[in-house]
C-alpha angles and dihedrals in degrees: 000000000000110000143035096282134073094232126072089214091054092047091049091052091045090052090055092060124092117265090247092057092043091053093046091051093048092048093046093076090219115162098232115186106159139044090242091055090050092048091049094050092044090052091051090050091049091049091051092050096047116085115233116259115242134190102265 
């Protein structure tokens, strides 16, 4: 298997994420068992790395 997860589907999704988000997930120590858990954590990481949009 090529990736940090037991599932090919999870590894494929993980590979589609930016390197910053991948690194954050790996360093989080989260016990991720399902694709939906991975997607949820990735979204939270993306939200935390995206500056809020203001009314400019």
